[in-house]
DRENZA-190039 format. One line per 8 residues: number of its first residue (from 1); their letters; for each residue x, y, z of N, C-alpha, C. Coordinates in steps of 0.2 Angstrom, whole numbers, plus 2048, in hexadecimal, padded with zeros to 3 digits. Example, Ala and Ser with C-alpha at 12.3 -4.5 7.8 and 13.67 -1.06 7.14 Angstrom:
<atoms>
1) as) 842/7E4/827/83E/7EA/827/842/7F0/827 ~ 840/7F5/823/844/7FB/824/840/800/827 .
</atoms>
This chain:
<atoms>
1) msnsydfv) 806/22B/7AD/80B/22E/7AA/809/235/7A7 ~ 80C/23A/7A8/80A/241/7A6/80C/241/79E ~ 807/245/79B/808/246/794/80D/24B/793 ~ 811/24A/78E/817/24F/78C/814/256/78A ~ 80E/256/788/80B/25C/785/806/25F/78A ~ 807/25D/791/803/260/796/804/268/797 ~ 80A/26A/794/80B/271/795/807/275/790 ~ 804/272/78B/800/276/786/7F9/277/789 .
9) paplaqlp) 7F7/27E/78A/7F0/27F/78C/7EB/27B/789 ~ 7E6/279/78C/7E1/274/789/7DD/278/784 ~ 7DB/27E/784/7D8/281/77E/7DC/281/778 ~ 7E2/281/778/7E7/281/772/7E7/279/770 ~ 7E8/275/775/7E9/26E/773/7E3/26B/770 ~ 7DD/26E/771/7D7/26B/76F/7D5/26D/768 ~ 7D9/272/765/7D8/275/75F/7D9/270/759 ~ 7D6/270/754/7D7/26B/74E/7DD/26D/74A .
17) wriilvvl) 7E3/26B/74D/7E9/26E/74A/7EB/26B/743 ~ 7E8/265/742/7E9/263/73B/7E6/268/736 ~ 7E0/26A/737/7DD/26F/733/7E1/276/733 ~ 7E3/278/739/7E6/27E/739/7ED/27E/735 ~ 7F0/278/736/7F7/278/732/7F5/278/72B ~ 7F0/275/728/7EE/275/721/7ED/27C/71F ~ 7E9/280/723/7E7/287/722/7EE/28B/722 ~ 7F3/28A/726/7F9/28D/726/7FD/28C/720 .
25) aiggfgll) 7FD/285/71E/800/283/718/7FD/287/712 ~ 7F7/287/711/7F4/28B/70B/7F6/292/70C ~ 7F5/295/712/7F7/29C/713/7FE/29E/711 ~ 802/299/713/80A/29A/712/80B/29A/70A ~ 808/295/707/808/294/700/806/29B/6FC ~ 800/29D/6FF/7FE/2A4/6FC/802/2A9/6FD ~ 806/2AA/702/80B/2AF/703/811/2AE/6FE ~ 813/2A8/6FC/818/2A7/6F7/815/2AA/6F0 .
33) vlysaagg) 80F/2A8/6EF/80C/2AB/6E9/80C/2B2/6E9 ~ 80A/2B6/6EE/80A/2BD/6EE/811/2C0/6EE ~ 816/2BC/6F1/81D/2BE/6F1/81F/2BE/6EA ~ 81D/2B9/6E6/81F/2B8/6DF/81C/2BD/6DB ~ 815/2BF/6DC/811/2C3/6D8/814/2CA/6D9 ~ 817/2CC/6DE/81A/2D2/6DF/821/2D3/6DD ~ 824/2CE/6D9/82A/2CE/6D6/830/2CC/6DB ~ 82E/2C8/6E0/833/2C6/6E5/834/2CA/6EB .
41) sirpwama) 82E/2CD/6ED/82E/2D2/6F2/828/2D1/6F7 ~ 82A/2D2/6FE/824/2D1/702/81F/2D7/702 ~ 821/2DC/6FF/81D/2E2/6FF/81A/2E2/6F7 ~ 814/2E4/6F6/810/2E7/6FB/80B/2E2/6FE ~ 80B/2DC/6FB/806/2D7/6FD/807/2D1/702 ~ 80D/2CE/701/80E/2C8/705/80E/2CA/70D ~ 812/2CF/70F/813/2D1/716/80C/2D3/719 ~ 808/2D7/715/801/2D9/718/7FD/2D3/718 .
49) qgirmcaf) 7FD/2CE/713/7F9/2C9/714/7FB/2C4/719 ~ 801/2C3/71B/803/2BF/720/801/2C2/727 ~ 801/2C8/728/7FF/2CB/72E/7F7/2CA/72F ~ 7F4/2CB/72A/7EC/2CA/72A/7EB/2C3/72B ~ 7EE/2BE/728/7ED/2B7/729/7EE/2B5/730 ~ 7F3/2B8/733/7F5/2B6/73A/7F0/2B9/73F ~ 7EE/2BF/73E/7E9/2C3/742/7E2/2BF/742 ~ 7E0/2BE/73C/7D9/2BA/73B/7D9/2B3/73D .
57) lagaills) 7DF/2B0/73D/7DF/2A9/73F/7DF/2A9/747 ~ 7E2/2AE/74A/7E1/2AF/751/7DA/2B0/753 ~ 7D7/2B4/74F/7D0/2B6/750/7CB/2AF/74F ~ 7CD/2AB/74A/7CA/2A5/749/7CA/2A0/750 ~ 7D0/2A0/752/7D1/29C/759/7CD/29F/75E ~ 7CC/2A5/75F/7C8/2A8/764/7C1/2A7/763 ~ 7BF/2A7/75C/7B8/2A5/75A/7B6/29E/75C ~ 7BB/29A/75C/7BA/292/75E/7B8/291/765 .
65) rvretsws) 7B9/296/769/7B7/296/770/7B0/298/771 ~ 7AD/29B/76C/7A6/29D/76D/7A2/297/76D ~ 79D/296/771/798/290/772/793/290/76C ~ 791/28A/76A/78C/28A/764/786/28D/766 ~ 784/28D/76C/77E/290/76E/77E/298/76D ~ 784/29B/76E/785/2A2/76D/785/2A4/766 ~ 787/29F/761/787/2A1/75A/77F/2A0/758 ~ 77C/29C/75B/775/29B/75A/771/2A2/75C .
73) aislpiya) 773/2A4/762/76F/2AA/765/771/2B0/761 ~ 777/2B1/75E/779/2B7/75B/778/2B7/753 ~ 776/2B2/750/776/2B1/749/772/2B6/746 ~ 76B/2B7/748/767/2BB/745/768/2C2/747 ~ 76A/2C4/74D/76C/2CB/74F/772/2CE/74A ~ 777/2C9/749/77C/2CB/745/77A/2CC/73E ~ 776/2C8/73C/773/2C8/735/770/2CF/734 ~ 76C/2D1/739/768/2D8/739/76D/2DD/739 .
81) vlivllil) 772/2DD/73D/777/2E2/73D/77B/2E3/736 ~ 77C/2DD/733/77F/2DD/72C/77B/2E0/727 ~ 774/2DF/728/770/2E2/723/770/2EA/724 ~ 770/2EC/72A/770/2F3/72B/777/2F6/728 ~ 77C/2F2/729/783/2F5/726/783/2F5/71F ~ 77F/2F0/71B/77F/2F0/714/77B/2F6/712 ~ 776/2F7/715/772/2FD/713/776/304/714 ~ 77A/304/71A/77E/30A/71A/784/30A/715 .
89) veligavr) 786/304/712/78A/304/70D/787/308/707 ~ 781/306/706/77D/30A/700/77D/311/701 ~ 77C/313/707/77B/31B/709/782/31E/709 ~ 787/31C/70D/78D/31F/70E/793/31B/70D ~ 793/316/709/798/312/708/79E/315/704 ~ 7A4/312/705/7AA/315/702/7AA/311/6FB ~ 7AB/315/6F6/7AC/313/6EF/7B3/311/6EE ~ 7B4/30B/6EB/7BB/308/6EA/7BB/303/6E4 .
97) gggqrwld) 7BF/304/6DF/7BF/300/6D9/7B9/2FF/6D6 ~ 7B5/305/6D6/7AF/305/6D2/7A9/302/6D6 ~ 7AA/300/6DC/7A4/2FD/6E0/7A3/301/6E6 ~ 79D/301/6E9/79C/304/6EF/79B/2FE/6F4 ~ 7A0/2FC/6F7/79F/2F6/6FB/7A2/2F6/702 ~ 7A5/2FC/704/7A9/2FD/70B/7A6/302/70F ~ 7A6/301/715/7A5/306/71A/7AC/309/71D ~ 7AD/30F/71C/7B3/312/71F/7B3/314/726 .
105) lgiirlqp) 7B6/30F/72B/7B5/311/732/7BB/314/735 ~ 7BF/317/730/7C5/31B/732/7CB/316/733 ~ 7CB/311/738/7D0/30D/739/7D1/307/733 ~ 7CB/305/732/7CA/300/72D/7C4/301/728 ~ 7C5/2FE/722/7BF/2FE/71E/7BB/2F7/71E ~ 7B5/2F7/720/7B1/2F1/722/7AD/2F0/71B ~ 7AD/2EA/719/7A9/2E7/714/7A4/2E3/717 ~ 79E/2E5/718/799/2E1/71C/797/2DB/717 .
113) selmkpfi) 797/2DC/711/795/2D6/70D/799/2D0/70E ~ 79F/2D1/70F/7A4/2CB/711/7A1/2C7/717 ~ 7A0/2CB/71C/79D/2C8/723/797/2C5/722 ~ 793/2C7/71D/78C/2C4/71B/78D/2BC/719 ~ 793/2BB/715/794/2B4/713/793/2AF/718 ~ 797/2AF/71E/796/2AA/723/78F/2AB/727 ~ 78D/2B1/728/787/2B2/72C/781/2B1/729 ~ 780/2B1/722/77A/2AF/71F/779/2A8/720 .
121) vlavakfy) 77E/2A4/721/77E/29D/722/77B/29C/729 ~ 77E/2A0/72E/77B/29F/735/774/2A1/736 ~ 772/2A7/732/76B/2A9/733/766/2A4/730 ~ 768/2A1/72A/763/29C/727/763/296/72B ~ 769/294/72E/769/28E/732/765/28F/739 ~ 765/295/73B/761/297/741/75A/296/740 ~ 758/299/73A/751/299/738/74E/292/738 ~ 752/28D/735/750/286/734/750/282/73B .
129) dvlppnet) 755/285/73F/755/282/745/74F/283/74A ~ 74C/289/74A/746/28A/74E/740/288/74A ~ 740/286/744/73B/284/740/739/27D/742 ~ 733/27A/743/732/273/744/734/26F/73E ~ 737/26A/73F/739/266/739/733/264/734 ~ 72D/263/737/728/261/733/725/267/72F ~ 728/26D/730/726/273/72C/72A/274/726 ~ 730/271/726/735/273/721/733/272/71A .
137) rrfgaiwp) 72E/26E/718/72C/26D/712/726/271/70F ~ 724/275/714/71F/27A/712/721/281/710 ~ 71D/284/70C/71F/28B/709/721/290/70F ~ 71E/28F/715/720/294/71A/727/293/71C ~ 72A/28D/71A/731/28C/71C/736/28E/717 ~ 733/291/711/738/293/70C/738/29A/70B ~ 733/29E/70B/733/2A5/709/737/2A9/70E ~ 736/2A7/715/73A/2AB/71A/742/2AA/719 .
145) aglliavp) 744/2A4/717/74B/2A3/716/74D/2A6/70F ~ 749/2A6/70A/74A/2A9/704/74B/2B1/705 ~ 747/2B3/709/748/2BB/70B/74E/2BC/70E ~ 750/2B8/713/756/2B9/717/75C/2B9/712 ~ 75C/2B5/70D/761/2B5/708/761/2BB/703 ~ 75B/2BC/700/75A/2C1/6FB/75B/2C8/6FD ~ 75A/2CA/703/75B/2D1/705/763/2D3/705 ~ 767/2CF/708/76E/2D1/708/771/2D0/701 .
153) aalvmhqp) 76F/2CB/6FD/771/2C9/6F6/76F/2CF/6F2 ~ 769/2D2/6F2/767/2D7/6EE/76B/2DE/6F0 ~ 76C/2DF/6F6/770/2E5/6F9/777/2E4/6F6 ~ 77A/2DE/6F6/781/2DE/6F4/782/2DE/6EC ~ 77D/2DB/6E9/77C/2DC/6E2/77C/2E3/6DF ~ 779/2E7/6E3/778/2EE/6E2/77F/2F2/6E2 ~ 784/2EF/6E6/78A/2F3/6E8/78E/2F5/6E2 ~ 790/2F2/6DC/78E/2EB/6DB/793/2E6/6DC .
161) dlgtalmi) 791/2E0/6DE/796/2DB/6E0/793/2D4/6DE ~ 793/2D2/6D8/790/2CC/6D6/792/2C6/6DA ~ 799/2C5/6DA/79C/2BF/6DD/79A/2BE/6E4 ~ 79A/2C4/6E8/798/2C3/6EF/790/2C1/6F0 ~ 78C/2C5/6EC/785/2C3/6EC/784/2BC/6EA ~ 788/2B9/6E5/787/2B2/6E4/789/2AD/6EA ~ 78E/2AF/6ED/791/2AC/6F3/78C/2AC/6F9 ~ 789/2B1/6FA/784/2B2/6FF/77E/2AD/6FD .
169) taggvtvm) 77B/2AE/6F7/776/2AA/6F5/777/2A2/6F5 ~ 77D/2A0/6F3/77F/299/6F3/77F/296/6FA ~ 782/29A/6FF/783/298/706/77C/297/709 ~ 778/29C/708/771/29B/70B/76D/296/708 ~ 76D/295/701/769/290/6FE/76B/289/6FF ~ 772/288/701/775/282/703/772/280/709 ~ 771/285/70E/76E/283/715/767/281/714 ~ 763/285/70F/75C/283/70E/75C/27C/70B .
177) flagvplr) 760/27A/707/760/273/704/761/26E/70A ~ 766/26F/70E/768/26A/713/763/26A/718 ~ 75F/26F/719/75A/26F/71E/754/26B/71C ~ 754/269/716/74E/265/714/749/268/70F ~ 74A/26E/70D/746/271/708/745/26C/702 ~ 73F/26B/700/73E/266/6FA/742/268/6F4 ~ 744/262/6F1/748/263/6EB/745/266/6E5 ~ 73E/265/6E5/73A/267/6DF/73A/26F/6DF .
185) lfvggama) 73B/272/6E5/73B/279/6E6/742/27C/6E3 ~ 747/278/6E4/74E/27A/6E1/74D/27A/6D9 ~ 74A/274/6D7/749/273/6D0/745/279/6CD ~ 740/27B/6D0/73C/281/6CE/740/287/6CE ~ 744/288/6D3/748/28E/6D4/74D/28E/6CE ~ 750/288/6CD/755/288/6C7/752/28A/6C1 ~ 74C/288/6C0/748/289/6B9/746/291/6B9 ~ 744/294/6BF/743/29B/6BF/749/29F/6BE .
193) mavavpla) 74F/29C/6C0/755/2A0/6BF/757/2A0/6B8 ~ 756/29A/6B5/758/299/6AE/754/29F/6AA ~ 74E/2A0/6AC/74A/2A5/6A8/74C/2AC/6AA ~ 74E/2AD/6B1/750/2B4/6B3/757/2B6/6B1 ~ 75C/2B1/6B0/763/2B3/6AF/763/2B7/6A8 ~ 760/2B5/6A3/761/2BA/69D/75E/2C1/69E ~ 758/2C1/6A2/755/2C8/6A3/75A/2CC/6A8 ~ 75D/2C8/6AD/762/2CC/6B1/768/2CE/6AD .
201) vnfvlhdy) 76B/2CA/6A9/770/2CC/6A5/76F/2D2/6A0 ~ 769/2D3/69E/767/2D8/699/765/2DE/69D ~ 762/2DE/6A3/75E/2E3/6A6/761/2E5/6AD ~ 764/2E0/6B0/766/2E1/6B7/76E/2E2/6B8 ~ 772/2DE/6B5/779/2DF/6B6/77C/2E5/6B3 ~ 781/2E7/6B7/785/2ED/6B4/789/2EB/6AE ~ 78B/2EF/6AA/78E/2EE/6A3/794/2E9/6A4 ~ 798/2EB/6A9/79E/2E6/6AA/79D/2DF/6AC .
209) qrnriltf) 797/2DF/6B0/795/2D8/6B2/792/2D4/6AC ~ 78E/2D8/6A8/78C/2D4/6A2/791/2D2/69D ~ 796/2D7/69D/79C/2D5/698/7A0/2CF/69B ~ 7A0/2CE/6A1/7A4/2C8/6A4/7A0/2C2/6A2 ~ 799/2C2/6A3/796/2BC/6A1/796/2BA/69A ~ 795/2BF/695/796/2BE/68E/79D/2BC/68C ~ 7A2/2BF/690/7A9/2BD/68F/7AA/2B5/690 ~ 7A7/2B3/696/7A7/2AC/698/7A4/2A8/693 .
217) lnpesdpl) 79F/2AA/690/79B/2A6/68A/7A0/2A5/684 ~ 7A3/2AB/683/7A8/2AB/67D/7AE/2AF/67E ~ 7B3/2AC/682/7B9/2B0/684/7BD/2B3/67E ~ 7BD/2AF/678/7C1/2B1/673/7BE/2B7/66F ~ 7B8/2B9/671/7B4/2BF/66D/7B8/2C5/66E ~ 7BB/2C7/674/7BF/2CD/675/7C5/2CB/679 ~ 7CA/2C8/676/7D0/2C6/67A/7D4/2CB/67D ~ 7D4/2D1/67A/7D8/2D7/67D/7D3/2DC/681 .
225) gtgyhisq) 7CD/2DA/681/7C8/2DF/685/7C6/2DB/68B ~ 7BF/2DA/68B/7BC/2D6/691/7BE/2CF/692 ~ 7C1/2CC/68D/7C3/2C5/68E/7CB/2C5/68F ~ 7CE/2CA/691/7D5/2CB/692/7D7/2C7/698 ~ 7D3/2C8/69E/7D5/2C5/6A4/7D5/2BD/6A3 ~ 7D0/2BA/6A1/7CF/2B3/6A1/7D4/2B0/69B ~ 7D5/2B4/696/7DA/2B1/691/7E1/2B1/694 ~ 7E3/2B6/697/7EA/2B6/69A/7EA/2B1/6A0 .
233) skiaigsg) 7E5/2B0/6A4/7E5/2AB/6A9/7E6/2A4/6A6 ~ 7E2/2A2/6A1/7E3/29C/69E/7EA/29B/69B ~ 7ED/2A0/698/7F4/2A0/696/7F9/29E/69B ~ 7F8/2A2/6A1/7FC/2A1/6A7/7FC/29A/6A9 ~ 7F5/297/6AA/7F4/290/6AD/7F7/28B/6A8 ~ 7F6/28C/6A1/7F8/287/69D/800/287/69C ~ 803/28D/69C/80A/28D/69C/80E/28A/6A2 ~ 80A/289/6A7/80D/286/6AD/80E/27F/6AC .
241) gifgkgfl) 80A/27C/6A8/80B/275/6A7/80A/271/6AD ~ 80D/26B/6AE/80C/266/6B4/810/269/6BA ~ 816/26B/6B9/81B/26C/6BE/81C/274/6BF ~ 819/278/6BB/81A/27F/6BB/821/282/6B9 ~ 822/288/6B8/828/28B/6B6/82D/28C/6BC ~ 82B/28B/6C2/82F/28C/6C7/82D/293/6CB ~ 82F/293/6D2/82E/299/6D6/831/29F/6D3 ~ 82E/2A4/6D3/830/2AB/6D0/832/2AB/6C9 .
249) ngtqshld) 830/2A6/6C5/831/2A5/6BE/82B/2A6/6BA ~ 825/2A8/6BD/81F/2A9/6B9/820/2B0/6B4 ~ 81E/2B0/6AE/81E/2B5/6AA/818/2B9/6A9 ~ 812/2B6/6A9/80C/2B9/6A8/80B/2BF/6AE ~ 80C/2BD/6B4/80B/2C2/6B9/811/2C7/6BA ~ 817/2C5/6B9/81D/2C9/6BA/81D/2CE/6B4 ~ 81B/2CC/6AF/81B/2D1/6A9/814/2D5/6A8 ~ 810/2D4/6AD/809/2D8/6AE/805/2D6/6A8 .
257) ylpeghtd) 805/2D0/6A5/800/2CE/6A0/7FA/2CB/6A4 ~ 7FB/2C9/6AA/7F5/2C6/6AE/7F2/2CB/6B2 ~ 7ED/2CE/6B1/7EA/2D3/6B6/7E7/2D0/6BC ~ 7E8/2D4/6C1/7E5/2D1/6C8/7E9/2CA/6CA ~ 7EF/2CA/6C8/7F3/2C4/6C9/7F4/2C2/6D1 ~ 7F3/2C7/6D5/7F4/2C6/6DC/7ED/2C6/6E0 ~ 7E7/2C7/6DC/7E1/2C7/6E0/7DC/2C1/6DD ~ 7D8/2C3/6D9/7D3/2BE/6D6/7D6/2B9/6D2 .
265) falatmme) 7DC/2BA/6CE/7DF/2B5/6CA/7E6/2B3/6CD ~ 7E6/2B3/6D4/7EC/2B1/6D7/7EE/2A9/6D6 ~ 7E8/2A5/6D5/7E9/29E/6D3/7ED/29D/6CC ~ 7EC/2A2/6C8/7EF/2A1/6C1/7F7/2A3/6C2 ~ 7F8/2A8/6C6/7FF/2AA/6C8/802/2A4/6CB ~ 7FF/2A0/6D0/802/29A/6D3/803/295/6CE ~ 7FE/293/6CA/7FF/28D/6C6/804/28E/6C0 ~ 805/294/6BE/80A/295/6B9/811/293/6BC .
273) ewgliggv) 812/295/6C3/819/293/6C6/819/28C/6C9 ~ 813/28A/6CB/813/283/6CF/810/27E/6CB ~ 80C/280/6C5/80A/27B/6C1/803/277/6C3 ~ 802/272/6C0/7FC/26E/6C2/7FD/26B/6C8 ~ 803/269/6CA/804/265/6D1/802/26A/6D6 ~ 805/270/6D6/803/275/6DB/7FB/276/6DB ~ 7F8/277/6D6/7F1/278/6D6/7ED/272/6D9 ~ 7EF/26C/6D8/7EC/266/6DA/7ED/265/6E2 .
281) lliiafmi) 7F3/267/6E4/7F5/267/6EB/7F1/26C/6EF ~ 7F0/272/6EC/7EC/277/6EF/7E4/275/6EF ~ 7E2/272/6EA/7DB/26F/6EB/7DA/26A/6F0 ~ 7DF/265/6F1/7DF/260/6F6/7DF/263/6FD ~ 7E3/269/6FE/7E3/26C/704/7DC/26F/706 ~ 7D9/272/701/7D3/275/702/7CD/270/704 ~ 7CE/26A/700/7C9/265/701/7CA/262/708 ~ 7D0/262/70B/7D1/25F/712/7CD/263/716 .
289) iiqwgitv) 7CD/26A/715/7C9/26F/71A/7C2/26E/719 ~ 7C0/26D/713/7B8/26D/711/7B6/266/714 ~ 7B9/261/713/7B7/25A/716/7B7/25A/71D ~ 7BC/25E/721/7BB/25E/728/7B5/262/72A ~ 7B3/267/726/7AD/26B/728/7A7/267/727 ~ 7A7/263/722/7A1/25E/721/7A1/259/727 ~ 7A7/257/729/7A7/252/72F/7A5/255/735 ~ 7A6/25B/736/7A4/25F/73C/79C/260/73C .
297) alraqsrf) 79A/261/736/792/261/735/78F/25A/737 ~ 792/255/734/78F/24E/735/78F/24C/73D ~ 794/24F/741/795/24D/748/791/252/74C ~ 78E/257/749/78B/25C/74E/785/25A/751 ~ 783/25C/757/77E/259/75B/777/25D/75A ~ 777/263/757/771/267/756/770/268/74F ~ 76A/26A/74D/768/26C/746/76B/272/744 ~ 76C/277/749/76F/27D/747/776/27C/746 .
305) arltaagl) 77A/278/74A/781/277/749/782/273/742 ~ 77E/26E/741/77F/26A/73B/77E/26F/734 ~ 779/273/734/778/277/72F/77D/27C/72E ~ 77F/27F/734/784/284/733/78B/281/731 ~ 78D/27C/734/793/279/732/793/277/72A ~ 78E/274/728/78E/272/721/78D/278/71D ~ 78A/27D/71F/789/283/71B/790/287/71A ~ 794/287/720/79A/28A/720/79F/286/71B .
313) aatiffyv) 79F/280/71C/7A3/27C/717/7A2/27D/710 ~ 79B/27E/70F/799/27F/708/79B/286/706 ~ 79B/28B/70A/79E/292/709/7A5/291/707 ~ 7A9/28E/70A/7B0/28D/708/7B1/28A/702 ~ 7AD/284/700/7AD/281/6FA/7AB/286/6F4 ~ 7A6/28A/6F5/7A4/28F/6F0/7AA/294/6EF ~ 7AD/296/6F4/7B2/29B/6F3/7B8/298/6EF ~ 7BA/292/6F0/7BF/28F/6ED/7BD/28D/6E5 .
321) sinmamvm) 7B7/289/6E5/7B5/287/6DE/7B4/28C/6D9 ~ 7B0/292/6DC/7AE/297/6D7/7B5/29B/6D5 ~ 7B9/29C/6D9/7C0/29F/6D7/7C3/29B/6D2 ~ 7C4/295/6D4/7C8/290/6CF/7C4/290/6C8 ~ 7BE/28F/6C8/7BA/28E/6C2/7BB/295/6BE ~ 7BB/29B/6C2/7BB/2A1/6BE/7C2/2A2/6BB ~ 7C7/2A0/6BF/7CE/2A1/6BC/7CF/29D/6B6 ~ 7CC/297/6B6/7CD/292/6B1/7C9/293/6AB .
329) glapvvgv) 7C4/298/6AB/7C0/299/6A6/7B9/295/6A6 ~ 7B8/291/6AC/7B2/28D/6AC/7AC/291/6AF ~ 7AD/297/6B1/7A8/29B/6B4/7A9/2A2/6B2 ~ 7A4/2A7/6B2/7A5/2AE/6B1/7AA/2B1/6B6 ~ 7AD/2B6/6B5/7B1/2B9/6BA/7AD/2BE/6BE ~ 7AC/2BC/6C4/7A7/2BF/6C9/7AB/2C2/6CF ~ 7B1/2C2/6CF/7B5/2C5/6D4/7B5/2C2/6DB ~ 7B5/2BB/6DB/7B6/2B7/6E1/7BD/2B5/6E2 .
337) plpliswg) 7C1/2B7/6E7/7C8/2B6/6E8/7C9/2AF/6EB ~ 7CF/2AC/6EB/7D0/2A6/6EE/7D3/2A7/6F5 ~ 7CF/2A4/6FA/7D1/2A6/701/7D9/2A3/702 ~ 7DC/2A8/706/7E3/2A7/708/7E8/2A7/703 ~ 7E6/2A7/6FC/7EB/2A7/6F7/7EA/2AE/6F4 ~ 7E4/2B1/6F2/7E3/2B7/6EF/7E5/2BD/6F5 ~ 7E8/2C2/6F3/7E9/2C8/6F7/7E2/2CB/6F9 ~ 7E2/2CD/700/7DC/2D1/702/7D9/2CE/709 .
345) gssvmtfm) 7D8/2D3/70D/7D6/2D1/714/7CF/2CE/714 ~ 7CB/2D0/710/7C4/2CE/710/7C3/2C7/710 ~ 7C6/2C3/70B/7C5/2BC/70A/7C8/2B8/70F ~ 7CE/2BB/712/7D1/2B7/718/7CD/2B8/71E ~ 7CA/2BE/71F/7C5/2BE/725/7BF/2BA/724 ~ 7BC/2B9/71E/7B6/2B5/71E/7B8/2AE/71F ~ 7BE/2AC/71C/7C0/2A5/71D/7C1/2A3/724 ~ 7C5/2A8/727/7C6/2A6/72E/7C0/2A6/733 .
353) iclgilms) 7BB/2AA/731/7B5/2AA/735/7B2/2A3/734 ~ 7B1/2A1/72E/7AF/29A/72D/7B3/295/731 ~ 7B9/296/731/7BD/291/734/7BC/291/73C ~ 7BC/297/73E/7BB/298/745/7B4/295/748 ~ 7AF/296/744/7A8/294/746/7A8/28C/745 ~ 7AB/289/740/7AC/282/73F/7B0/27F/745 ~ 7B5/282/747/7B9/280/74D/7B5/280/753 ~ 7B1/285/754/7AC/286/75A/7A7/280/75A .
361) ierqnrls) 7A4/27E/754/79F/279/754/7A3/272/755 ~ 7A9/271/752/7AD/26B/754/7AF/26A/75B ~ 7B0/270/75E/7B2/270/766/7AC/26E/769 ~ 7A6/270/767/7A0/26E/76B/79E/267/76A ~ 7A0/264/764/79F/25D/762/7A3/259/767 ~ 7A9/25B/768/7AD/257/76D/7AB/257/774 ~ 7A9/25D/776/7A6/25E/77D/7A0/259/77E ~ 79B/259/779/795/255/779/797/24E/77A .
369) vrf) 79C/24B/776/79E/244/776/7A1/243/77D ~ 7A5/247/780/7A8/246/786/7A3/245/78C ~ 79E/249/78B/799/249/791/792/246/78F .
</atoms>
């Protein structure tokens, strides 16, 4: 008996549609949040975000057709290209919003640091893939990977972009941990960081970055100055209660009390109108995607694929958890948006690249089982 779905091309039929539908649901919800943040208008944010999301989702589907061996082959060359682009940002980058983070290519403004978030995972995974497993616990297995992470993180930190530098570091270090680097080295690194953080706060960070950390430690010290963002965010979330004030009925964002209510603090805008219920459903949706990424990693046939899939799932987790913690006052404000909810093409692009590579590895897993 013929299948009623035989008319669907095999490459489309084989896609993980359950995950794609979850992504579309999150993205659609994000468009409602941006529509509300604009006072009930598709301009200037919702329509542009919808177009970007559809374009990047199509790109993710195309990336899913790339073979795992191809990702392995191009991981370090792309990493090298991105390092060159980050250096070019330092030399000729466009300044926007007080930071020098973009390359103006005429047609588009490229932010190489965003591309580094997924490709640092691939680069470190490639390093440990070619390294003999019995060498993983030696010092020679640690400093090259640390250098791979430290160089782009330092360049991004200089732009300055603390949030992206933390994301790059977290993604790379996660792959190191999963590759089998001894736990005692992470404990030692954590102790060294505990010593370095006060020095960095006083001598390395820019004034606004230092103020963000000090505000996190004591947000009530300057509620109308450096603590204004987080204070208004907490008010918006708290006033939403369990069920929220209702769609288009938020006051903090509509009356402009909540700064950046369509970007970094879009979650606060959403929770004021949709309440705790909306926030919990959003967390569940993201956790479905992250759990799927972990499942892809567990089923992967090669060391490179396992490390890459797990690292990309962790990258998505860091994106979501850092933003949510930041908006709720549980972490310093470091400028990490919430993928598919916050306005901006960079975070959507990074998320879709992670999704596309995960779908590529998942496709390879199915082919391996079949044959």
